[in-house]
Each structure stands twice: as C-alpha cells, then as structure tokens.
VOPA-641278 format. One record per residue: x, y, z of N, C-alpha, C in turn; residue in three letters. Coordinates in steps of 0.02 Angstrom, whole numbers, padded with zeros to 5 digits, always signed. Layout:
BEGIN
XYZXYZXYZALA/...
***
This chain:
BEGIN
-06631+04144+07297-06685+04167+07360-06735+04108+07318MET/-06710+04024+07350-06773+03956+07309-06776+03898+07384THR/-06791+03940+07479-06788+03896+07524-06828+03838+07496PRO/-06818+03792+07530-06868+03725+07527-06888+03701+07599VAL/-06980+03672+07568-06972+03610+07653-06929+03596+07670ALA/-06944+03616+07755-06862+03580+07809-06802+03625+07788GLY/-06786+03658+07780-06712+03708+07720-06677+03703+07819GLU/-06619+03721+07804-06572+03721+07868-06550+03795+07853ARG/-06575+03834+07898-06504+03929+07905-06452+03913+07854ARG/-06434+03955+07827-06365+03930+07805-06326+04002+07850ARG/-06361+04074+07909-06323+04068+07933-06342+04065+07985GLN/-06306+04083+08057-06319+04048+08118-06357+04120+08135PRO/-06421+04107+08212-06428+04149+08234-06391+04198+08268ARG/-06398+04237+08341-06367+04248+08365-06406+04286+08435GLU/-06411+04281+08509-06476+04281+08541-06456+04376+08554PRO/-06515+04406+08523-06496+04493+08515-06589+04533+08554ILE/-06583+04567+08575-06631+04595+08626-06628+04664+08591ARG/-06657+04672+08519-06686+04746+08530-06728+04762+08473LEU/-06792+04811+08514-06820+04840+08476-06843+04856+08395SER/-06891+04838+08346-06904+04826+08315-06967+04852+08256VAL/-06968+04932+08229-07006+04928+08224-07058+04905+08145ARG/-07122+04889+08146-07145+04827+08101-07204+04883+08061VAL/-07208+04868+07999-07231+04897+07968-07253+04845+07898GLN/-07312+04842+07893-07352+04812+07851-07402+04819+07824ALA/-07446+04777+07767-07512+04800+07765-07561+04752+07772ARG/-07622+04739+07827-07686+04710+07816-07716+04692+07739ASP/-07751+04616+07757-07786+04616+07702-07814+04632+07629PRO/-07854+04698+07665-07892+04745+07641-07878+04790+07624ASP/-07787+04816+07640-07746+04875+07614-07722+04880+07656GLY/-07799+04909+07746-07754+04965+07784-07673+04921+07801ALA/-07642+05001+07833-07556+04995+07828-07562+04995+07921LEU/-07516+04963+07980-07510+04978+07997-07433+04967+08024TRP/-07419+04987+08096-07356+04973+08151-07355+04957+08199GLU/-07318+04920+08222-07306+04897+08312-07265+04866+08290GLU/-07226+04918+08381-07152+04918+08403-07106+04827+08442MET/-07101+04810+08393-07093+04716+08401-07016+04708+08427ALA/-07042+04664+08478-06940+04618+08509-06939+04563+08476ARG/-06854+04603+08456-06820+04529+08407-06809+04495+08467CYS/-06786+04406+08457-06781+04370+08505-06704+04360+08497GLU/-06693+04321+08410-06614+04308+08396-06614+04347+08319ASP/-06579+04355+08296-06562+04388+08215-06512+04344+08216ALA/-06476+04356+08118-06449+04318+08098-06435+04385+08034GLY/-06407+04343+07964-06386+04408+07926-06424+04392+07886ALA/-06470+04340+07867-06517+04319+07838-06598+04322+07873ASP/-06589+04347+07920-06672+04372+07947-06659+04330+08013GLY/-06716+04344+08078-06714+04371+08146-06799+04325+08155LEU/-06793+04326+08202-06860+04306+08250-06892+04353+08298SER/-06966+04353+08288-06991+04432+08293-07059+04383+08363LEU/-07028+04425+08400-07130+04431+08471-07178+04470+08445HIS/-07238+04462+08413-07251+04525+08395-07317+04515+08427LEU/-07375+04566+08449-07419+04557+08473-07495+04548+08418ALA/-07479+04559+08366-07532+04557+08287-07493+04499+08267ARG/-07558+04450+08258-07560+04400+08212-07523+04410+08125THR/-07496+04399+08097-07458+04398+08038-07483+04355+08008VAL/-07477+04329+07915-07490+04286+07897-07429+04267+07865ARG/-07427+04169+07831-07374+04157+07814-07345+04184+07696ILE/-07299+04223+07728-07292+04239+07643-07330+04340+07664GLY/-07305+04375+07727-07345+04419+07740-07270+04441+07740GLN/-07250+04514+07668-07224+04559+07685-07234+04620+07720LEU/-07137+04602+07782-07162+04654+07824-07080+04718+07814LEU/-07116+04796+07819-07039+04807+07842-07032+04851+07901HIS/-06931+04810+07906-06901+04815+07962-06867+04893+07983LEU/-06868+04891+08056-06815+04961+08042-06803+04942+08123SER/-06721+04943+08127-06698+04888+08185-06596+04917+08199LEU/-06583+04936+08253-06503+04951+08259-06486+04872+08238ALA/-06477+04844+08239-06439+04792+08215-06386+04808+08200LEU/-06334+04756+08256-06277+04762+08237-06215+04756+08173PRO/-06195+04806+08172-06130+04801+08103-06133+04734+08054ALA/-06110+04670+08074-06075+04635+08076-06125+04564+08048HIS/-06196+04593+08016-06243+04570+08021-06298+04596+07995LEU/-06257+04649+07912-06295+04690+07898-06282+04667+07798ARG/-06330+04692+07764-06293+04666+07718-06265+04742+07674ARG/-06332+04787+07713-06328+04888+07679-06341+04934+07736HIS/-06345+04983+07735-06361+05036+07783-06292+05036+07823ASP/-06255+05015+07821-06181+04994+07853-06152+05061+07935LEU/-06172+05115+07883-06156+05164+07934-06204+05213+07948THR/-06298+05198+07963-06314+05199+07980-06349+05197+08036ASP/-06411+05232+08097-06443+05190+08153-06458+05133+08131SER/-06514+05156+08109-06569+05096+08094-06554+05049+08025ALA/-06575+05021+08025-06555+04936+07973-06619+04953+07969TYR/-06629+04964+07892-06717+04995+07854-06723+04919+07813ARG/-06767+04852+07833-06751+04774+07775-06813+04757+07762VAL/-06833+04764+07701-06897+04702+07688-06883+04632+07726TYR/-06970+04608+07727-06930+04538+07740-07015+04472+07747GLY/-06975+04438+07747-07042+04412+07724-07054+04359+07777LEU/-07104+04336+07810-07121+04306+07837-07164+04211+07810VAL/-07104+04150+07877-07091+04145+07845-07120+04065+07890ARG/-07116+04098+07964-07139+04036+08013-07186+04070+08054HIS/-07239+04057+08084-07276+04070+08156-07313+04034+08199MET/-07292+04027+08258-07286+03996+08303-07354+04059+08392ALA/-07430+04012+08402-07432+04062+08484-07371+04057+08511ARG/-07369+04112+08560-07332+04105+08602-07382+04115+08662ASP/-07375+04038+08691-07434+04062+08747-07412+04091+08839ALA/-07367+04067+08807-07313+04097+08905-07368+04183+08883ALA/-07295+04221+08826-07315+04296+08823-07380+04316+08815ALA/-07395+04260+08773-07468+04310+08718-07442+04318+08668GLY/-07452+04358+08591-07463+04337+08588-07413+04298+08508GLY/-07382+04310+08433-07355+04273+08415-07270+04268+08417VAL/-07242+04200+08394-07197+04213+08380-07176+04217+08311ARG/-07121+04238+08277-07119+04249+08184-07037+04228+08155VAL/-07034+04213+08126-06980+04201+08081-07000+04260+08033GLY/-06962+04282+08018-06964+04312+07976-06865+04316+07912VAL/-06897+04320+07829-06809+04274+07799-06800+04379+07745LEU/-06759+04396+07793-06747+04455+07759-06732+04464+07685PHE/-06780+04487+07662-06772+04478+07573-06673+04548+07528LEU/-06697+04610+07577-06643+04678+07551-06700+04755+07564GLY/-06670+04786+07538-06674+04861+07559-06755+04890+07482ALA/-06744+04821+07466-06789+04848+07389-06841+04781+07411GLN/-06902+04789+07411-06957+04748+07398-06963+04697+07357PRO/-06980+04647+07346-06989+04592+07279-07016+04633+07256PRO/-07011+04601+07172-06990+04623+07090-07059+04604+07080ARG/-07084+04712+07057-07144+04708+07035-07190+04711+07081ASP/-07176+04731+07142-07191+04760+07210-07199+04811+07216ALA/-07259+04832+07236-07255+04902+07288-07219+04881+07341ARG/-07208+04960+07406-07165+04966+07424-07206+04917+07489SER/-07274+04884+07497-07286+04885+07542-07357+04851+07520LEU/-07346+04820+07496-07414+04763+07452-07470+04731+07529PRO/-07541+04710+07481-07545+04685+07565-07570+04580+07541ALA/-07547+04595+07482-07573+04518+07442-07494+04476+07489GLU/-07499+04417+07494-07464+04358+07484-07416+04324+07449LEU/-07340+04347+07463-07274+04307+07437-07246+04272+07447PHE/-07284+04205+07410-07270+04126+07448-07194+04111+07397LEU/-07141+04072+07425-07111+04052+07392-07119+03951+07409MET/-07036+03945+07345-07049+03877+07315-07028+03855+07418PRO/-07089+03798+07464-07073+03785+07510-07141+03806+07567GLY/-07185+03834+07540-07207+03894+07576-07294+03831+07552HIS/-07337+03810+07584-07384+03775+07557-07452+03846+07529PRO/-07458+03816+07476-07533+03856+07448-07592+03870+07478GLU/-07592+03942+07499-07681+03933+07527-07725+03898+07504PRO/-07789+03883+07552-07834+03813+07524-07852+03876+07494VAL/-07879+03836+07418-07930+03862+07370-07976+03809+07366GLU/-07971+03721+07414-08002+03676+07384-08021+03686+07303ARG/-07966+03684+07271-07988+03680+07201-08012+03635+07163ARG/-08103+03646+07143-08112+03554+07109-08130+03556+07011GLN/-08093+03597+07004-08060+03575+06941-07985+03564+06917HIS/-07966+03513+06892-07894+03539+06886-07864+03582+06831PRO/-07790+03580+06844-07772+03597+06809-07692+03593+06754ARG/-07682+03639+06709-07647+03580+06644-07593+03632+06640HIS/-07522+03612+06586-07476+03643+06589-07478+03660+06501CYS/-07520+03730+06516-07516+03728+06439-07512+03811+06412LEU/-07482+03806+06366-07461+03895+06340-07537+03940+06326ARG/-07542+03994+06327-07615+03974+06317-07616+04075+06335LEU/-07616+04121+06293-07607+04211+06256-07653+04219+06316ALA/-07667+04272+06367-07748+04304+06363-07703+04370+06391LEU/-07761+04434+06428-07763+04499+06411-07813+04521+06488ARG/-07760+04520+06514-07806+04553+06578-07780+04664+06577LEU/-07858+04638+06624-07871+04738+06646-07888+04727+06698GLU/-07849+04765+06735-07874+04792+06801-07861+04885+06783ALA/-07941+04901+06831-07973+04971+06846-07919+04983+06891GLU/-07890+05052+06860-07850+05090+06872-07869+05148+06961ASP/-07854+05125+07017-07881+05155+07081-07865+05207+07087ALA/-07828+05270+07011-07861+05345+07045-07913+05374+06996GLN/-07928+05305+06977-07999+05344+06898-07964+05341+06835GLY/-07908+05343+06812-07880+05333+06747-07912+05300+06696GLY/-07862+05262+06667-07904+05229+06622-07862+05142+06639ASP/-07895+05090+06626-07886+05027+06662-07819+05019+06641ALA/-07785+04963+06655-07697+04948+06651-07711+04860+06617ARG/-07691+04877+06580-07686+04813+06511-07622+04787+06540LYS/-07627+04731+06515-07586+04693+06518-07579+04599+06441GLU/-07565+04578+06406-07561+04520+06384-07476+04504+06444THR/-07523+04420+06450-07482+04359+06488-07471+04278+06434VAL/-07448+04268+06453-07450+04164+06443-07499+04138+06519GLU/-07519+04116+06505-07531+04073+06577-07472+04002+06591THR/-07465+03971+06644-07439+03950+06633-07460+03883+06672GLU/-07540+03864+06674-07552+03832+06698-07605+03836+06666ASP/-07672+03810+06683-07735+03804+06660-07800+03774+06656VAL/-07849+03795+06660-07918+03735+06681-07954+03759+06663GLY/-08040+03745+06673-08067+03771+06637-08111+03843+06679ALA/-08083+03810+06754-08119+03888+06799-08058+03932+06795TRP/-08002+03921+06770-07925+03976+06812-07896+03968+06817GLY/-07818+03976+06784-07749+03991+06774-07725+04031+06785ALA/-07663+04016+06811-07570+04025+06828-07541+04077+06778LYS/-07522+04149+06792-07493+04176+06746-07457+04216+06779VAL/-07420+04235+06728-07365+04295+06743-07324+04348+06715ARG/-07364+04384+06788-07390+04492+06746-07349+04506+06809ALA/-07322+04543+06741-07256+04584+06768-07264+04677+06792ALA/-07343+04684+06783-07354+04782+06774-07436+04784+06832THR/-07459+04716+06806-07528+04735+06841-07531+04762+06913LEU/-07555+04789+06990-07561+04823+07021-07610+04748+07053PRO/-07611+04720+07067-07667+04664+07067-07670+04626+07121ALA/-07693+04624+07194-07686+04573+07230-07708+04514+07252GLY/-07712+04493+07287-07760+04425+07341-07821+04480+07327THR/-07909+04432+07308-07934+04456+07314-07959+04516+07256GLY/-07956+04538+07209-07949+04586+07195-07985+04556+07120SER/-08014+04608+07077-08019+04556+07021-08014+04615+06959LEU/-07994+04556+06881-08005+04569+06829-08024+04544+06798LEU/-08024+04597+06737-08046+04540+06671-08007+04539+06597ARG/-08023+04446+06623-07992+04411+06572-08035+04419+06494VAL/-07987+04419+06457-08006+04396+06370-07950+04363+06319ALA/-07985+04342+06293-07943+04299+06219-07911+04346+06176GLU/-07873+04378+06168-07830+04394+06096-07876+04385+06036PRO/-07910+04424+06026-07936+04407+05935-07957+04365+05947GLY/-07991+04332+06007-08062+04273+06014-08112+04311+06049GLY/-08160+04245+06076-08217+04271+06114-08243+04266+06168ASP/-08163+04232+06216-08190+04213+06266-08158+04293+06321PHE/-08215+04289+06363-08180+04330+06416-08250+04317+06478ALA/-08226+04367+06530-08236+04346+06610-08215+04409+06648THR/-08243+04398+06700-08189+04439+06764-08164+04368+06797ARG/-08136+04387+06805-08082+04347+06882-08063+04368+06949ALA/-08085+04317+06973-08042+04336+07054-07942+04317+07052GLU/-07923+04341+07110-07855+04348+07094-07852+04311+07163VAL/-07860+04210+07155-07863+04212+07236-07806+04204+07262ARG/-07742+04201+07224-07645+04184+07266-07595+04206+07227SER/-07545+04270+07281-07488+04298+07214-07436+04258+07242VAL/-07405+04243+07185-07326+04162+07234-07250+04233+07182SER/-07205+04207+07204-07144+04229+07168-07120+04194+07148ILE/-07130+04172+07085-07062+04118+07019-07008+04128+07041GLY/-06969+04080+07033-06893+04065+07015-06864+04124+06976PRO/-06888+04179+06946-06852+04223+06895-06872+04291+06954ASP/-06892+04300+07021-06945+04364+07057-06975+04382+07031GLY/-07019+04359+06998-07089+04384+06963-07127+04364+07007ALA/-07198+04407+06990-07262+04367+07037-07304+04333+06990SER/-07321+04285+06995-07376+04256+06969-07451+04247+07014ARG/-07510+04263+06994-07581+04252+07000-07602+04190+06986LEU/-07646+04177+07029-07695+04121+07044-07764+04141+07007SER/-07795+04148+06986-07838+04152+06955-07926+04129+06912LEU/-07972+04148+06979-08017+04086+06962-08089+04118+06920LEU/-08103+04115+06862-08153+04106+06800-08197+04128+06831PHE/-08246+04164+06879-08306+04207+06887-08400+04183+06839LEU/-08376+04217+06772-08411+04222+06755-08443+04153+06695ASP/-08372+04115+06646-08389+04044+06636-08309+04061+06642ARG/-08316+03954+06587-08262+03951+06609-08235+03946+06522SER/-08151+03913+06525-08134+03923+06471-08167+03871+06410LEU/-08170+03916+06348-08203+03871+06329-08180+03813+06293PRO/-08190+03732+06276-08156+03704+06237-08106+03647+06215GLU/-08137+03720+06154-08071+03735+06085-08010+03792+06124ARG/-08034+03801+06187-07946+03827+06220-07910+03779+06285LEU/-07950+03730+06277-07904+03653+06326-07882+03592+06299LEU/-07837+03588+06328-07840+03509+06308-07867+03460+06289PRO/-07836+03407+06271-07910+03380+06264-07942+03332+06334PRO/-07886+03312+06352-07892+03275+06431-07922+03327+06471THR/-07928+03390+06458-07961+03446+06522-07986+03462+06520ALA/-08041+03461+06438-08097+03497+06430-08175+03474+06464ALA/-08204+03536+06498-08241+03486+06542-08305+03446+06525PRO/
***
C-alpha cells in the first residue's frame, strides 16, 4: 500500500452506476451517513459523487452491490463492505457536490485504527496538511512517553515511543496503542528526565509498515538543548 504521486492505476475502472452507502466521521468525531452514486469502479477502488465535502486522507466505510469479479472478499454476500481512503476530490460544477476518488483498503480499517476514526490517514504521495512549521525537524532517535486521557473516565493510557524526527517544538512518533486523532492533546514527557509538556496532534499518517505516525506540536515548552543535535539547538 504505497502509491506515489502521479500514480497509474494498476486495475482498470469500469463504468458502473450503483448506489453506495457511505459512512465516515467529521473532524469533531460526529458520525455521518450518505447514499452516494458510484460512477465507475475497479478491483482497487471507485469514483463517487457525494453531496458532502470530504478530505484527502479521510477514511470511509462503503457498502454497495459491487459485481463479484471486482471483489476481494464478501464474494457471495449481496453487499460488498469495504474501507476506502479518499485519494482525490474535485468540485462537480455541473451536478453539484463533489466527485471523489476512493482507494479500497479492505474489509478491516488500517492497522492501529478504530473502525471509523475522525483523523486523516495520509499515504506516500499525499501532501502533508498545511502546518506552517516555523522550526526545522531533524532525524533523531529520542524516547518519549505519551499519555492520553481515557475518554471513558478511566486511567490515562500511556505509551513509550521513539521519535522519527524531532525539533525544538515538535516531533513525529510511531504510536501503536494510543487513541489519538488530529487535534487531540497528549502529555509528553522524557522518561527519567525533567522535560514534560502538553502536545497537540497536528496530523496522523500511515507509515510504510502500516502503523500510525503522529505529528506533535509541543505547546508549553520547547525541547531542551541537551536533547537536540548541535545543529538543531534553539
């Protein structure tokens, strides 16, 4: 699952007119559903006409009567249920709404993701969300402990991670267990050290290994100089 910019489809698309039930979540977590119209489809994805605007990298759950020769699972079921990722979106001036290109992911959501998360899942070839980063990042392995509040009111969930890149005011980390979506707040601390801060999750992406990466913005204080490479010292 490593498409690149300017990709060429490996599977041809066929003109197919089908109704598709689409389910997804808004950035605030609210679940929505819409009956959309399929315009063409292949074994790897389809094109939809939606009344609602979606986002590049958004996860959709689709249910449609896809012909059996285009299916990878649910071969004998009346409905083909599949997770898909929004790869392209364009306004449809003639019909209204938007035309959306969707890449099929399979019967299960991406690894380490809830069934229908609100965050975006960016793949190689997707542009990063505009962040206007003011401080450079550097490749540096650094252990950090992340802590997220439990939405059910239980004990906070914690995970110790290694950074993949780090800067004075942020880092990208591979997080396997934390339920952290775009815009959520985490506590970040240096195991055995005195550095601690709140951090905002600016974006969520999918790495080559299929696991989630969180791009963090430190909110309360910058990373101390002793934890940065000499060229990255503030």
